[in-house]
N, C-alpha and C positions, 0 to 999 in steps of 0.2 A: 138438323142439330140435333146430338143425342147426349144428354146429360143423366149420369146414373152416380147414384151416392151411396155408400155403404150407411146402413142403421147404425147410429150410437148415440149415445146420451150425451146431453151438454156437461153432466159431473165427469162423465170419462175422459171427454176431451179437456175440461180444466185439468183434471188429474194427470194427462199429459197423453193419453191414448188419442192416437191423430183420426180423423176422417178424410176420407177419400172419395174422389171422382173423377170420373171421365170423360173428358169434352171433346167431341167430334165435331170440328167445326168443319161447314160445308162449302167452304171458299181455302183456299192456299193460305197459309200462314207462316210468316215470320216472326216467331215468339219472341226472338229478342229484339228484332228490331221495333215490335209492335208495343211491348209491355216494357222494353229496356227504356224506352226514352223518359220514363217518369221518376228515373234514378237521379239525383242532384248530387251529382259528383260521385267519385270512387268511394269515399266515405261516408254516404248517407246513410244514417243510422237507422232510417225505414226501410232500406232494400238494401240488397246486395247479388250481383251475380256472380254464383261459385261453380265455372263451368258451363255444363249444360242445365243449371238450374236456376232459376230467377225465384229469390226469397222477397216477401213484399209483407209487410206488416199493416195494420189495419185498426182502426176504432170501429167497434160496431156498437148495436143498442144493448147487446148483452156482455160487453166487454172485448178486452183486447183480442186479437187472432194473430196469426202468420200462417203465411201461404206460401208453398213450395211449388212452383211451376216448371215442368220438365215437358218437352216436346220429343214424342216416342212415335215415329213413322206419321201418320195423318193423326194422331191423335194427342192430347193436352192431359197428361196427367197430373192432378192435382193433390196436394195432401194439406191440409190445415190442422192447427194446435190452437186451444184454449177455447174460453166459451163462446166465442164469437166463430167458432168453427163453422159451423152449417152456414150463417151467414155469410162467411168469407167465400165458401165454394159457391155460393149462390151468385156472387161476382164474376166467376170465372170467364163466362162467356163475355160481359162487356169489356173486359180487359182485354180479350184476344180479338175485338172489334167484331163483335158479333151485330152490334146496331151501326155499323159503318154502313153509310148506303153512297156509294159511288155514281148511283143513277145520273146521268146527265153530264158527265166527267168525259172531257174530251182531250186524251193526251196527244192528240195526233197535230194540236196544235202549234207545238215548237218539238223540233227533233230530239232536243235533250232530254224533253218530260215523257215524251214518246219511248225513248232508250231506256231510261231508267224506269218507267213503269213496266216494261216489258221486261226486263231482268230484275225486278222486285216486287213479283205478283203476291207476295205473302205480306206485304208492307199492308199494314190496316193504321186505323186510328183508335188508340184504346181509350176507352172511359174509365179512369181512376174512380170516379163517382164522389171523392170526399170533397166536397167544393171549400169548404173551408180550410182544411189542409194545404189543399192547393192556392188559395187565397193567402193565406200566410206568408206560404214560401214564396211566390210573387212578389209578395209585400217587402221581404227581408232582400229580395233580389234588387228593389229599385236603386238605378244610379252607382251600383258597384258592380265591381270584377265580379266573374262567376266563383273565384278563389275565395274572396270575402264572403260572400252569400253563402255559399256550401259549407265554409268554417263555422257561420254564426247558426246555421240550420243545424249542423252537429252538434255544436255546444247546447244550445238551446233545448233540443228535443232528447238528447241523452241524459239530461238533468232534469226536465221539466214532464218529459213523457213517461210512460209506462212501461216498464220492460217486458219485450214479448215474451209469449210461450214459446217450445219448440227446440227442436236441437240443431238451429242456427249457426252457421259456420263461425259467426263471431257475433258478440251481444247485439241485436237489435231490437227497437223501442216502437211503440207506438206514437204518434205526435200526438201532443196536449190536447184536449177537448178545447173549445172556446173558453171556458171558465178557469181550467189550467192556464191559458195565454192569459186571462186577463189578470190573474194572481202573480204573474212573474214579477219581480219587485224591480224598479228601475236599475240598481248594481247590476243586475244581471245583463240586462239587455246592454249594458255599457262593457260590461266584462266580454260579452259576445261579439263587441264591434258594431253593432246595430244602432243608426244614427236614431237620435230625439223624433223627428219626423216618422220614421219607419216602424219605430215602437210605438207610439200613439196611434198611428193607424192602425198597427194591429190589435190594441188594448181597445179602442173605439169601436172598432168590428166584432171583437169579442163578446162586447157589452151585449150586441144583438143576436149573438150566438148562432145557432141551429136554425133562427127565422131568417137568415140570410139564405142559408143552403135551401131551404124550402121554398121562398120566394125565386130562386133561381132555377131550382127544377120545375117549377109550377108555369115558369114563362114560356110562351108561345114558339117564339124562335130564338135566334141569335142576336138580333136587335133588342129584343126585351130583355134578356141576361144581359148584355152589357148596358141596357137603362140601369137595370139592379144595380149591379157593381158598383158603376161609376156613379150610382148616388150616396156610396159611401164616400164621406171626408177622406182624401187623401189618396184615393182609387182612382184612375185615369184610366185611357184605352189600352194601355200596355197593359198593365196589371190584370185589367178585365179579359183580355184576348188571351194572356198567360193562362188565368185560371180557368177558362172555358177550354182551352185546348188540353188541360191537363186532366180536370175532373169530368168534362164531358166531352172531349173528341169532337169538338165543334169543327165541319171540315172547313169552314169559310173564315175563321178567327184568322188575323192578322197582328202580330206584335209590331203597329205602329209605334216608332220612338226609340225601337232597340239598337244598340250601337254598332252592330254587326249586319244584321238581316238585309238592309237595303241594300248595303254594297254587296252582300253575296248575291241576292235576288238578280240585281242587275247586270254582275258580272255573268252568271251562269245563263240569263237569257240573251245578253245582248254583248257580252265580252268587255263590259266596262261597268266602273259603279254607278249608283244613283242614288236619288234621296227616298225619303217615304214618299214623295209625291209620285216620283217616278216609278217606285215601287209598287203603288196602287194602280199606276195605268197600266204596268206592264202585268200584272195579274188581272185586270178587267175581264179579259177573254173568259176566264175561268170561276166566274162569280159563282158562288155557293161551294166553290172547291178550293179556293185561294193555299186553305192551310194544307190541303194535300199536297199542290204543287210545290210548297215549301218543303216539304217531307220529302217529296220525291227529287228537289234540287239537294238536299242534304245526303240522300240516299246516292246519290249519282258519284258523289266524291268530288266535283268539280268545287273548287274554292278560289276565291281571287288570292294574289299572292300577298303574302304580308308584307307592308312596307315599315321600316323603322322598328324600336325597341317595341316591347308590350308595357301596356300602361303600367306602373308600378304603383300600387295600392299605398295607400297612406292609412297608418295605426295611428288612432285619437284614443286609443283608452287607456295610455299612460300619461294624457295631459290635463 
């Protein structure tokens, strides 16, 4: 691994002068499949994919930063803006799956998984690193359609987050800090279409703020991280798994309780849908790498045929 950065001051970065780095991964890398999974819908205010460039915002200890990633040959060229630019560049290897360890993973246990792994050698498990951001997003996504959740995320982040620096293709925002989430008024949650149980869960979690992130990062393994997250009122195993997948690249996390996931896994591996218990049984041979198998299933393009109309979301905001 090679990571080199051009020298520049934080003041210059804040004034608009970018910082740059080149990351040379020691493994094949599909940048879009790896980092792109962090985007929450096509109108995500924290991330946009503009042709070959992935733009992503983040909060840092020094302030908001914007990161632009582009794959050029075997290199990832990264440019960052904002007072937190240097810290953002430090996260590039993690975003590109540098800490994704597939030791012990045996794709040959199923022909579809073996074929998908062969055709997608650059698929890595990314680590977004921002535990509270991932947690808040996952809570918003509880028990609603993706369209509803992505709309709520966009509405709240673009109003209560901080405008991100840099020449982004459209206005982007760094997600609110825990303190900012805590101060969002009740009418704003209602306007965004977030139901009271979910808004209360985020507000209660925000009271503990960065202590949650420190506890999750300090946990020894996925089981301990799950224990930390599910100790929060309103956070169950699905929300914990979604948080660990996005923030930590947990290779074994499985989103039990997802509306579609068990059906998709069952159809891909057996040709027919199954329930959560059946999904866990099917994934058991890959213990330690179950999330990797799920990602390879998605990358395979195999999907259960849709039956009937899509779920029509209800809008409670004017009631």
